[in-house]
N, C-alpha and C positions, 0 to 999 in steps of 0.2 A: 650310659654307661653304667651300671650296676656293681656294688662289689658284693661278695658271699662270703663271711668268713665260716668254713666249716668245719673249722675246728671244736672239738670236745669242751666240755669244762674246763680246767688244769692244764691246758695245754700252752695257753700261754695269749690266754683270747682281750685281757684285759690289757696288755702289750701292744698285741698286732692290733687293738681300738687306737688304745694314744699314737703310734707308730700312722696311723690311718689321717688319724688331728691334725701330725707334723707335717705332713703332705699332702694336706689341706683341703684331704677328702673330711667331706662332714660323716663322720663315722658312730653310729650310735651301741653301742654294747647291751644285749640280750632287751631286743625288742621286742615284747610280749605282743604287744599289741597285731602282728603278723598271725598271730594262732587264738585263732584259727582265719585268718583272711586277711589274704595277702593282699589285699586290696585300700586296706588300709590305709589313711593319706597318708600317714608316715611315711608308705616307703618312697612320697613326694619331698622329705624335707629332709631326707641325707643320703648321702652316695651309697654308703658303707652300712654292713651288721654281721654283727657277729656275735659270737656266740646263742645257748638256745636262746626261742625257738631252732632258731637257723638250721642244724642237726636235721632238723624233723621236716622239713619241707624246702631243703635247698631242689629237686626237682621237679618242684612246681616251678618252683623265682625260675628255676636255670629256664624252664618252659614259654614263663610268662613276660620273661625281661633277657630272651635270647641277644648275645654276645658281651654278658654279665662275665665278670674273672671272680674266680673262686678262689680261695687260699684256703689250704687245708695244714692248720698248724697238727702237728702230731711228737711225741715224746716220748721217750724209754717205759716200756711197762708197767715195768718195775715201781716207778718214780712215778706216774703217773697216775698206777691203785695204792700207793701211798700220798698223791696229796687230795686225791680223792674223799680215798679215807678219811683224812682231817678236814675234808669240806663238811660230812656228812657227818659232823661227831665235833669239833672245836668253831672249823669254819661256821656250823649253821649255829652260833650265837654268831660271830660276828657280823654276819650278811644276816639274821632274825629270820632262816626261813624256815622256823616254825608258824609265824607268820606270813610268808611268801604261797599266799597258793596255787601261785604262777610254776615254785619250782618245781611243787609238788606234780604240777599237771604234769609237767615235762620229763619231769622225772620217768613218773607212772610209766606215762605214753611213750618213751625211748625207752627204761632200760628195763618197765615190767613191774617195778617197784619202786616204791618211796624210803626204802631201809640198805641201805650200803652189807652189800651182797662178792666175796672178794672174785668165788667159782665166777658166778655171773657178769660182773662187768666186765671184767676180762675178757670172756666170751664175748661177748658184744659191742668192746672196743678195738676184738680183731677184725670182726664182722664188718665191724658201721668204719671200719679205715677201704679195707678193704673194698664196701658198695658205691667210693664213691673214687678209690681208681677206676675200679668198672665203668663207672658211668660218664667219665671222662676219658675210656680210654680211646678213643676215637675220636678226640679234640686235645688231644693235651698240650695247648696255647693258654686253653679257659682255664687249667689250672693249677697254681702254683703250691706242690708239697715244702713246708717248711718246720726246722724243727729249734726253737729258739732256743731251749735247753741247753742245745748245743753250739748256740754259735752265728745259728746264718742271720741276717737283719736286713740292712737296707740293700747291702746289696746281690741278694735275689728279688726285695721285692721291688723298687725299683725298671730295674728292669722289665719285667713283666710286668707293673705296672706304667712304662713308657713314661717316668718321670722322674730327673735328678736326682741324686744323691744326696743330703742333706748335710752340710757339720756341724752335725750331735750327736753324742751316744746314742744308738736304742734305745726308746724306752723298757724296762723289766718291771712290773708292776704285779701288785696282787699276790707277795710272798705271802708262805707258809706262816701264821706268829704264834704261840704260844697258850694257852692257854690266859695267864695269870696276868699276860701284859693286854690282851681283846678285851679283857673286864676291867680291869686301873684304866684304857682310853677309853673303854661308853663309862664307868663309873667320874669322869671327867668331864666328860661333854655332857654325862648331868647337871652335874652340880653345877655347872660352867650356868644351863639353862635357867638355877633354877635359885642362884644366884642371879642371873637379869629377871627373874619373872621379882623378885627379891627389893630388885634399887627398881623399876617403877611400881613397884605397891607404894615405897615410900616418898618418891615424886610425886603421887599424885595426892601425899599426904600433906604436903608443902605448903 
């Protein structure tokens, strides 16, 4: 059985990925290799896949891997918009979106643009959620809709997947950060790498 997360970015895809790994599913977030080849060898390396490009491929994956389970993460519309706005501004620095051509490809294919647009994104968010529900309307046992931001977690995911609930808190990852903190962490990492290179060069001359 394969498992696919159909939720859009900023709906808890990283948290879902972490939770699935806790449940002993080999989970991969942002499996860019599947676009446009859903038969890429990576499909056999993992049990579960989340985030883009799954929203662009879930219908094909559903057909290619019958009997698969799909988890659709959602959140309050306004909170989602605010979070995506962060992703396309401050978050783009954190995740080096400028250098990530795959992200631009997926955004263009899904939203029709690589620039944040409130009205466009909200309309697409609503349309997409309705499309997912409609696709599984006659197979409700194949789809689980959860809102991690509202407290959904293992108590819904585990029965859906037929696995026991673990005795540990549900992971919540990839929270928003301010630009100052992001730049500081990047500076610290860069400084650490420079120091390590310097130490190696000094050691070579000893």
